[in-house]
N, C-alpha and C positions, 0 to 999 in steps of 0.2 A: 419233616419232622420242618419246624419252621425254620427263621432264619437263626444266625448264630450271629451274635454282635457281640462285637469285645467290651466292656463298659470301665472307664477309673473311675475304681470306688478305693477310700480314706478308713481305715478303720482305727481306732487308735492314733494317731499318729503315721498308722506306716498308710503305704501305699501299696493298691494291690490293681491289678488290668482281672475282670473277666469276662469270660466267655459263655452265654448263655444267647437263650432263646423266651427270657426273661424283656419285661417289658421293663426298658431304662428306668424309669422312675420308682417299675417297683425294687428294681436289682438297688439302690441307691435309700432308698427308706424301706432295706431289714442292712442294709451298711451300718445306716445314722443310728436307727436300737443296736445292731450289733454294739457299737462304737458307745451306748449310750451307756451298755448295761453295763460294757468293761469297766468304763473310764468309774462309773458310781463303785463298782466295786473294790476298785484300786480308791481312789480314794475315802470311799470305810476302812479300808484295810493294803496304809499304805503298808505292809511286808511283802505282801504280791507283790509278784514279777512278773509280764505281760503277759509267758506262756501260764500261770497258775490262774489268772483269769479267763486268759483262752477256756482253758482243760471244765473251770467250775459255770462259766458258760455256755460252754457242748452239754456238757451233763445233765444242768439247767432244761435248756432247746433239747434234747431228749428225750429225757424224760418228757415234758410239755410234749413233747413230739406222741411219743410212744400211748402216752394217757389222749391223748387227742384220736388216733389209732382205732383203739378199741374201742373208745364210744365211739365213735362212726363204725364200729363192726357190734357192734350194737342194737344200733339206730339200724341200718339195716338189715340187722334177726330180724324187727321189732317190723319194718318195712313188710321182710318177704311175711309175715304169723300177719299182719293185718291183712296183705293181701290174698294173702290165702281165707282167711274168715270174708273181704267180700268178694271175692267167686263165690263161696259157698253159700253163702246168702243172696247174689245174685240167681247161685242156679234153683230157690232153695224158696224161694220166691217165682222163681220160672215156673215153678211144681205150680207150688198153688196157685197163681192164674190159670196153668192148665185145666186145673180140679177148679174152679169156678167153672171156668167157663163152658165144661161136662157137666158142672150140676146147673147152669142156666139152661142150658140145653138140653137137661132131663128138666127142669121146672118148665119150664119151654111144651114140650113136650106132653106132660101130663096138661097143663093148661087144655090146652086144644086135646087131651084126649076124653077129660070130663069135663071141659066148655065153662072154665073157670077164669 
């Protein structure tokens, strides 16, 4: 496991200290994005509390995560199929090359035998 850094961040006016092995810039970018999302929600709907905005952002983030995870699983499945297809095609090419070599030898033998 990598080094754990404590990074102080601010989200929607509240300070937090995060212990993570991620790069500080990455964590700060996440905090900035989340803060902007929360503040945007609260600006569009002033009746929302901070907790309401946090819950709505969390639901949106979780939904996006699950969709991306499903998409990644689908892509992995496709890659496995493509790799299987590639392996089968290579085997077919190898078999075709063996047959071509065998036929070339037979042709050469027939030419020698019949003086062609």
